[in-house]
N, C-alpha and C positions, 0 to 999 in steps of 0.2 A: 778609602780607608780613614785611619786617625794617626795621630803621633804615637800611638802605643806601638811596641812590638808586635809584629804578624807571626802568628802562627800557622803554617800551612798543613791541613790535615789531608790526608788523602782517604776519601771515604768510601767505605762500602759496608757491607754487613759485619760487625766485629762485637769486642768486647767492653765498648763505653757507649751509653746513650750520648746524644748530642746535647742534652739539657744537661746531664752532669758535667760533660766537657766544658759547657758553657760556664759551671759555677767555677770549675779550675782556672779558666782564662781570666775570669773577673779576679779571683784572688791572685793571680800571677801578674796581672795589670796588661794584659795582652789582647790583642784582636784577633779572631778567628777567620781563615780563609779556607773554604773547602773545595779542594780539587775532586769533584763527583765522578765516581766511576760508571761505566756505560750499563751495568747490570740494573735488573728491574728493581731490585730493592733501592739500590741507591738513587735511582731516577725518581721513585715514588717519594723518597725524604727529602727531596729538592725544597718544597714549601718548608718544611720544618728547619732545614738547615739555615734557609734564608731569615729566619727570625732570630737566629743567634750569631750570624756571621755573613760574609760574602761569600759567592759561589761562583766556581767557573765550572762548567759543565763540560766534561772531556768527550762526551758523546758527540760522533760525528767531527772531532777534530783529529789531526795527527798529533803525534807525541809533540813534535816541534811547534807546532801552533799552540799546543797546551803549555809548554815552556815559556813561550814568548808571552802568552796573556797572564801567567803567573809570574813571571820576572818582573812585569809593570807594576805588580802590586806590592813587590818588595819583601818577600817574606823573610823573618829572621831564623827561622827554625822549622822542621819538618816532621812530621810524625804519621803513623797510622795505627789504627786498633784492628785492623782487619788482616788476617792471616793471608788472605787472597790477593791482596794489595801490596804485601812487602816487596815483591822484585820491582814493581812500579815505582813504588816509594824511592827505592834506591836509584833507580834511572833517573827520577826527577831530581833527587837530591844532588846527584853528580852532576847534571847539567846546570842546576841553579847555584852550585857552589855551598851547599848545605849540608852541616855535619849530620850524619846517620849512617846506618850499616855501610860499610864500603862494598863497591862492585865486586872486588876480588873475594869477598868474603859471603856473597849472598846465596850461592850454592850450597854453601856449607851449612846456612841458616835455614834454608827454605827445603833442602833435600836431605831426607833422614840417612842415607847410604853415605853421602859427602860427610854429613856430620860425624857418623860413625868413624868415618877414616881420619878425621879432625882430631876427635877426641883421643884416638890411639895415638896419633903422630905427636899429640901435646902430653900423653902421659896422663891423662885424666881418667880413662876409662877404655877397656877393651874389652869387645863383645864380637863373637864371631856371626858375619852376616854375609849374604850374597845377594845381589840385586838379580831379579827375573824379569825378564821383558816378555817372555810367553810360557804357555804351559810346560813346553819343552825342555825348559830350563829347570824344572822343579826337582828332578832326582839327583841332578849334580850340585844344586843347591843343598839339599839336606844331607847329602854325602860330605859337605863341608862343613855345614852347621851344625849337624847331629839333631837330636830329638831329646825333651820336648823343645818346640819352636813356636814362634810367632810369626804370623803372615800380617804384612800391614803394607798401605800405599807408601811409595817412596815420597810422593806429595799429598799432604791430606791433613785433616784435622778432625777432632769429635768422634774419633774410634771407628770411622767409617771403613767397612770392609776388614775389621781388625778382629782376628781370632787366633786362640792358641790352638796348636796341633801335636798330637804325642804319637801319630803314627804316619808311615809315608804316604798310605792312602789318604789319611786326612789332610795332609798338606797337599797332595796333588789335587784332591775335591775343592780346597780352599782356593787355590792358585787358579784354577780351571774357571771357577766362579767368578773370580775377579775379572778374568779377561773376557768372559761371555757376553759379547756384545747382543746376542739372540735373547738373552735373558732379561729378567725385569728388574735387575738390580743395578747399582753404579757400577761403571766400567771402569777399569784403571789400564794404564799404559806401561806401569812399572810397579812391581811390589817388592818388598824384601821379605826375605825368609831369616830370620834372625834368631840368635840363641835366647831361649825365654830366660828370662831374670825371674828365678823363684822367690817369692818373697818369704819372709819369715813367719811362723806361725802369728795369727793375730784374732783376738776375738771379734766377733760381732757387735756392733755394725760396722766397725773401723777398718779401713783398707790397709793394705800393707804397702801403699806409696804415699808421696808426699810432694806438693808443688811449692815452689819459692818464687816469687816474682822480685826481680832485682832491677835496680836502677845502674847505669854503666856510662861512665865518661872516661874512655881509656883504660888505664889499669885501675881507677877507682871504681869498685863494683860493690854496691852494697844491697843487703835484702830490704825489701819494702814489705814484704808481707808474706807469710807462710800459710797455705792453704792445706789443712789435713784433709783426708779423703774418707769417705766411705766405701765399704768393700764393693768391688765390681758386680755388676750384673752378668750373668751368662750371655753371650759367650764372652766377651771383652769389653762390656759397656761402662761409663762411668755414672755412679749414682750421686754425683756431687761433692761438696766439701763443706768444710766449717773453720772457724777461727775466732777470735785471737789467740786462743792458747790449745796446744794440741794435747791429746791424751798420749803421745809419745814423751819420753823423758827429756828434761833440757839437755842432757849430753847428746842425745841423739838428734834434737833439733839443732843444735850448735854444730854436729857433724854436717847435716843436711844443708845447713846455710852455707858452710864453707865450701862444700862441694858444689852447690849452685853458682856460687861467685867464680869459681875456677872454671866451671864449664863456659860461663857467659865470657870469660876473658879469653878462652881460646878461641872463640869465635869472633872475636874482636868487635862484639856488639856495641852499638851506640844509641843511648835512650833506655828503653825498657825491654826485658824479656823474662819468659815464663819458663822454668825449669821443672820437669816431671822427674822424680827420683825415687825407686825402689828401695824399699828397707829389706834386706835380705840378711841371712843369718851371718854372712861375713861383713856386712856393713853397707852403707847406701851405695847404691849404683844409679848412674844416669839413664834414664828411659830416653829422654829427647829435651831438646831446647827448642822453644818457640818465640821468634823475635818480635813479640809485641805483647801486652798486656794478656794476663790470662782472663779467662771467663769467670764472671761473677767476684773477681778479687776486689775490685773497688768496693762494691756492695758489702762485701763480708768485712773489709777492712773499716769501713766507715760504720757500721752498724755495731761493730764490736769494740769501737773506740781506739782502735790499735793504731792505723797510719792513714794517709790520704794518697792513695795511689794515683788518683786522678791529677790530683796537683803536681807530685812528684813526677809525672810523665811530661807534663806541660813545662815544668819547669827545667827537666833534664833536655827537653829539645831545644829550649831556648838558651841554654846556658847558664841558667839562674840558679842561686845556691837552694838546697832542700835538705830537710832532714830525715832520717829513717829510724826506725825503733829498734831497740834491743829486745831480746826473748822475753815474751810476755807468761806470764805464770797465774795470772788472774783476771778476773772481771768477766763481762759477758761473753757467751759464746754464740755468735751469728752461725746461722747454717743455710744452706741451699740444697735441698734434697730433691734429687729428681726421680720421678716415677716412670719408669721403662718399660714397655711393651713385654710379654715374654718372647723368648726367642722365635718359637714357632707360631706367632701370631701374624696374620696377614691383613685384618681389617678391624675397624673398632665395631662392635656391634651395638653397644648401647652405653650411656653415660647417667649415673644417677647418685644421688647422696653427696654430692660434692660439698653442701653445708657441713656433713659430718666430718670432712677433711678440715674445714676452716674452725669448727668448735674444738678441735684436740688443744690441750694445753701447749703453750711454748709457741703455736702456729699465728703468725702473723698474716699471712696472705697465701693464698692458693691461685697460681696461674694454670690453667687448664689450656693445654697446647694443640688439642686435637677437637674432632667432633663425631659423631655417629656416621658412619658410612665412610671414613676416611681410612686410606690404606695405613697399616702397620708393617714397619719393616726394620729389624735390628741391623741390616746391612749398611743402611744410611747414617748410622752413629746418633749423634745428638739431634739432629734433625728429627729423629723419629721418637722423640720424647713424649711421652702423653701428659705429664703435669710437672710444675716446679713448686714445692712447698718451702716457703720462707719463713724465718722465725728465728727465736734465740732461746737459749736456756742458761741457767745459772751454774750448771755443772755437766760434767760428762755423762755422769749416771742418768740426770734428767735427759740431756740430749738422746741418749740410748734407749730411755722408755719413750720418748716422743717417735723416734724412728720406728720402733716395733709398733706404736699405736697407728702410724702413717700406715704402714704395711698390712695392718690388720683391717682396715676400713675396706668393706666390699663396695666399691663405687663405679667400677667399669668393667665391660665384659668385651672378650675379643672372640674373632672368629679364626 
């Protein structure tokens, strides 16, 4: 290593690319040390990670052996950008004496039912829910929660197996499918049946929810970036987001930022967190908190000239000073728009006309995420997206027109 402070990054698929992390590390004056998870993705990324930092491969090691190898390299801070590695990062931080989320708080950070209980206890928000571990528990859950409701995994991300239900039979079917090991979809070990937070009427293409990424050091919790959202695709899938200023009012945005910070404090998060909030007729309500940086957040913040979430995340992990922005109401609007398959689609039949997407005004890049013959399945959430369209617009009116133009391009067929 070097005389620079060392930031330990527990690496797996996540919300920040290694090259972008390397830029933030140079800005902060630190060296990178990667503890690489044993997943296929993480193992395949080792050659790339070695170009920007040192690597300790955890595959084939016990956790105690990993801790010993990492301790010898003297990390001064720790972070992960992967939802799947938060619990492992908490254990490593505890063993190495590094500041991160505390072991006593990890269940509330990573389990949606424990998180709901924590929010109710702290007076942040109270939502009816019931945890279900088998289809037999569905009727009792509905009797407690009521309808409409939402069914979602207790542990999960990216809208996997998430859907709204309006009848008891719909809920029975959704829960049974989530536990169906003989089916062809992702299988859960526990789901929540939760009161559906009904969003206020919102004109297309805007969503009735919003995300706030925060940096936290004890009670000092500050918003880093607000990601406004596009309307959900059926049955309950994200279509991406935009920033640095929102179509919602400045008053609403300030209320959302305040609620996000209170939710992060209630979970005792240290470092960065992503908070999703529903905009209801009665005011903002917490959907969930993720104990890591949100997807696309750094890209949207940088392209819109709003803030530098990657640098903030690195600085917060090392205990270095950082700045965060005030509410922004002008400047470019960066967007990350997701094209998702129809709910009934099962396979990609053909792809054509991608250049037509790339020629649209305000579009800078189109990333096609699938290929002809590939399966299509809404149940796997974000992993089933067919494309991402990135760009920027000068106004919300221009952005709405761009989204309409993207949706009008006939470029892909499904079976």
